[in-house]
Backbone bond lengths (Angstrom), bond angles and torsions (degrees), N, CA, C in turn:
res aa  C-N    CA-C-N  psi(-1)  N-CA   C-N-CA  omega(-1)  CA-C   N-CA-C  phi
1 M - - - 1.441 - - 1.538 110.59 -
2 D 1.331 115.92 -38.77 1.463 119.07 178.87 1.522 110.70 -62.38
3 I 1.320 115.73 -43.42 1.467 120.05 -178.72 1.521 110.36 -66.24
4 A 1.313 117.31 -45.16 1.469 120.71 -179.96 1.521 110.06 -60.12
5 S 1.309 116.95 -44.69 1.460 120.89 179.28 1.530 111.43 -62.60
6 A 1.319 116.97 -43.50 1.469 121.29 179.23 1.526 110.90 -64.39
7 M 1.323 117.17 -36.95 1.460 120.53 178.72 1.525 110.83 -66.91
8 L 1.314 116.63 -40.64 1.467 120.18 177.93 1.524 110.20 -63.42
9 E 1.304 116.13 -41.26 1.460 120.06 178.22 1.531 110.85 -63.38
10 A 1.325 116.63 -41.26 1.464 121.19 -179.48 1.525 112.18 -65.74
11 A 1.329 116.40 -29.78 1.465 120.64 -176.91 1.521 112.76 -98.24
12 Y 1.307 117.60 9.19 1.468 121.49 -174.52 1.525 113.20 -51.56
13 S 1.305 117.99 -49.68 1.465 120.48 -178.31 1.524 112.28 -100.94
14 G 1.325 115.87 14.82 1.458 121.19 -179.54 1.512 110.45 99.35
15 A 1.320 116.58 131.57 1.460 119.92 -178.36 1.521 110.39 -156.52
16 I 1.330 115.14 148.64 1.457 120.21 173.46 1.528 108.16 -85.73
17 K 1.339 115.75 166.87 1.466 120.92 -176.70 1.523 112.65 -53.49
18 S 1.317 116.64 -47.59 1.466 119.47 -174.73 1.528 111.80 -63.56
19 R 1.312 117.62 -33.82 1.472 120.14 178.64 1.521 110.26 -68.11
20 I 1.329 116.97 -43.16 1.462 121.03 178.24 1.521 109.56 -62.01
21 K 1.322 116.59 -47.00 1.468 122.10 -179.42 1.525 110.82 -58.43
22 R 1.305 115.84 -44.64 1.462 121.46 -178.01 1.533 111.17 -67.47
23 K 1.331 117.50 -43.70 1.468 120.59 -178.78 1.518 112.48 -67.73
24 V 1.332 116.79 -37.59 1.461 120.91 -176.08 1.529 111.70 -88.02
25 R 1.332 115.99 -20.62 1.471 122.36 179.12 1.531 112.02 61.27
26 I 1.326 113.73 60.30 1.460 120.73 177.21 1.515 109.08 -128.23
27 S 1.315 115.99 165.89 1.464 120.64 179.32 1.527 109.95 -74.64
28 F 1.315 115.69 164.81 1.454 120.55 177.96 1.530 110.95 -62.95
29 T 1.327 116.48 -37.37 1.467 120.97 178.41 1.526 110.40 -62.48
30 Q 1.327 117.05 -46.76 1.457 120.67 177.72 1.522 110.74 -62.20
31 L 1.322 116.45 -43.93 1.459 121.05 179.61 1.520 110.38 -55.58
32 T 1.310 116.65 -48.73 1.464 121.68 -178.76 1.527 111.24 -60.98
33 E 1.321 116.92 -45.27 1.467 120.72 179.84 1.520 111.85 -62.17
34 Y 1.320 117.14 -46.19 1.461 120.88 -178.98 1.527 112.14 -69.87
35 L 1.331 117.42 -38.28 1.462 119.34 176.77 1.526 110.10 -61.17
36 D 1.320 116.63 -45.17 1.466 120.55 177.82 1.527 110.75 -57.31
37 Y 1.332 116.04 -46.43 1.461 121.26 -179.39 1.532 111.36 -61.69
38 L 1.335 116.37 -48.07 1.462 120.60 -177.89 1.524 112.06 -66.89
39 L 1.326 116.87 -35.43 1.463 120.20 176.50 1.530 111.22 -69.19
40 E 1.329 116.92 -45.74 1.462 121.48 -179.84 1.526 111.74 -61.09
41 N 1.330 116.59 -33.40 1.454 121.38 -178.87 1.526 112.94 -94.96
42 E 1.315 115.58 12.37 1.464 123.95 174.13 1.529 113.76 57.28
43 M 1.336 115.58 35.91 1.454 120.16 174.45 1.528 110.85 -96.99
44 L 1.317 115.33 -20.83 1.459 122.79 174.51 1.520 107.85 -128.40
45 E 1.328 114.64 153.85 1.462 120.00 171.50 1.515 107.63 -130.08
46 Y 1.315 115.49 153.55 1.465 121.05 -178.78 1.517 109.01 -117.89
47 D 1.329 116.25 127.86 1.457 122.66 177.44 1.526 107.88 -99.01
48 R 1.323 116.31 107.61 1.466 120.56 -177.29 1.529 112.57 -62.95
49 K 1.302 116.05 -31.57 1.464 120.10 -177.93 1.541 111.28 -67.98
50 T 1.331 116.36 -47.08 1.468 120.03 -178.33 1.532 112.49 -93.84
51 R 1.351 115.92 -12.87 1.461 123.47 -177.96 1.525 112.18 63.35
52 L 1.340 115.44 31.70 1.457 120.85 -179.06 1.526 110.85 -110.69
53 Y 1.315 115.03 144.26 1.458 121.88 170.84 1.517 106.87 -95.04
54 R 1.328 116.32 137.39 1.462 121.50 179.10 1.521 109.60 -132.94
55 V 1.313 115.30 148.85 1.457 121.42 179.16 1.531 108.85 -77.60
56 T 1.317 115.91 137.40 1.464 121.67 176.37 1.531 108.77 -90.33
57 E 1.312 115.82 173.75 1.460 120.66 176.59 1.534 110.40 -60.26
58 K 1.319 116.36 -40.15 1.465 120.75 177.65 1.530 110.44 -62.04
59 G 1.319 117.42 -40.82 1.457 121.66 177.63 1.516 112.06 -64.63
60 L 1.334 116.62 -39.20 1.462 120.65 177.29 1.524 111.07 -63.28
61 R 1.330 116.11 -42.89 1.469 119.91 178.39 1.526 110.68 -60.94
62 F 1.342 115.67 -44.99 1.466 119.95 178.34 1.522 110.71 -58.90
63 A 1.330 117.38 -48.20 1.467 121.60 -177.25 1.526 110.81 -61.60
64 R 1.328 117.33 -41.63 1.471 120.76 178.72 1.527 111.17 -64.13
65 M 1.335 116.21 -46.58 1.467 119.62 -179.77 1.519 111.21 -63.97
66 Y 1.316 116.16 -41.26 1.469 120.44 179.60 1.523 110.65 -60.96
67 K 1.320 116.10 -42.85 1.462 120.84 179.05 1.533 110.52 -64.75
68 E 1.338 117.31 -43.40 1.461 121.12 179.26 1.520 111.56 -62.55
69 I 1.320 116.96 -42.68 1.465 120.53 178.67 1.523 109.99 -62.81
70 G 1.316 116.62 -44.27 1.462 120.67 178.82 1.517 112.01 -60.27
71 E 1.326 117.23 -40.84 1.460 120.58 179.17 1.527 111.35 -69.87
72 T 1.322 117.24 -31.81 1.459 120.88 178.19 1.515 110.72 -70.42
73 I 1.318 116.71 -43.11 1.459 121.33 -179.00 1.521 111.74 -71.62
74 N 1.317 116.71 -38.92 1.457 121.68 -175.80 1.521 109.18 -129.83
75 P 1.345 117.78 73.01 1.470 119.24 -178.13 1.529 111.36 -65.36
76 R 1.286 114.24 146.73 1.471 119.42 178.10 1.529 108.49 -70.72
77 T 1.298 115.80 138.87 1.447 119.27 178.25 1.524 109.22 -82.47
78 R 1.294 114.61 139.65 1.468 119.79 -179.91 1.524 109.69 -94.58
79 V 1.287 114.04 141.55 1.464 119.92 175.58 1.512 107.47 -96.35
80 I 1.336 115.60 126.19 1.480 119.36 -178.63 1.504 109.61 -98.21
């Protein structure tokens, strides 16, 4: 889930494979597996013309919910 969320964040404004791989710091094998998963589940889309991956509305919803759950489970401590 962490990797999928990081990949969606990396592709938010459009990104090629190498940029996503570099930002998320995963192997090419992992990148391929996660891209396939995110594409199949319609969280990412691929534009053949520009060769960019972009986050879909479904992917944005997932990323927002994932972030909210993470903040609920592990709230940031406030300094007084």
